[in-house]
C-alpha positions in Angstrom: -5.8 -1.6 14.1 -8.2 -3.0 11.6 -8.5 -0.9 8.6 -11.4 -1.9 6.3 -10.7 -0.5 2.4 -13.4 -0.8 0.1 -12.4 1.3 -2.5 -9.1 2.6 -3.5 -7.2 4.4 -6.6 -3.7 5.0 -7.2 -2.3 8.6 -7.6 -0.5 9.2 -11.1 2.9 9.0 -8.8 1.9 5.7 -7.2 0.9 4.1 -10.9 4.4 5.0 -12.1 6.0 3.4 -8.9 3.8 0.3 -9.4 4.9 0.1 -12.9 8.7 0.5 -12.1 8.8 -1.9 -9.2 6.9 -4.8 -11.1 3.8 -5.1 -8.6 1.0 -6.7 -10.1 -2.5 -5.2 -9.6 -3.6 -8.3 -8.0 -0.6 -8.1 -5.7 -1.6 -4.6 -4.8 -5.3 -5.4 -4.2 -4.0 -8.4 -1.8 -1.9 -5.9 0.1 -4.7 -3.5 0.3 -7.4 -6.1 1.3 -5.2 -8.1 3.9 -2.2 -6.1 4.9 0.0 -8.0 7.4 1.0 -4.9 9.1 -0.7 -1.4 9.3 1.5 1.9 10.6 -0.3 4.9 11.3 1.7 8.0 10.5 -0.6 11.0 11.3 -3.0 11.4 8.6 -1.3 8.6 6.4 -1.4 4.8 6.9 1.5 2.4 5.8 0.2 -1.1 4.6 3.0 -3.8 4.4 2.9 -7.5 3.1 5.5 -10.1 2.4 4.8 -12.0 -1.0 6.7 -15.3 -1.3 7.2 -14.9 -5.0 9.3 -11.6 -4.5 12.9 -11.2 -3.5 12.4 -7.6 -2.9 10.2 -8.0 0.1 8.2 -6.4 2.0 6.1 -4.6 -0.3 4.6 -1.3 1.3 1.9 1.1 0.3 1.2 4.6 1.6 -2.4 5.7 1.6 -4.4 8.5 2.7 -8.1 8.5 3.0 -10.1 10.9 0.8 -12.7 12.5 3.3 -16.4 12.0 2.2 -16.8 8.8 0.1 -14.6 6.1 1.6 -12.1 6.4 -1.1 -8.3 5.9 -0.2 -5.8 7.0 -2.4 -2.4 5.2 -2.8 0.3 7.9 -2.8 3.2 5.6 -3.5 4.6 2.1 -3.2 7.8 0.8 -1.9 9.8 -2.4 -2.1 12.4 -3.6 0.5 10.6 -2.0 3.4 11.6 -1.7 6.7 10.2 -0.1 9.7 12.7 2.7 11.0 13.4 2.0 14.8 
């Protein structure tokens, strides 16, 4: 699955989690622009990426596309993300 996200924004909840989990905006942009893994979950998509400078890998963002203007909303971000089997 290939996903091109040109415009994205954080919900207030996601912004709080970015702050709490000490995720830089540059890191979040890297995750959004070049995820290692894309997991589809209905109307939501989980993007993941591993960062060598972090011990709490994998970083994941849950996003949903806002219809009409190509804007993707980051609903939340997670650390130590693992896919449930």
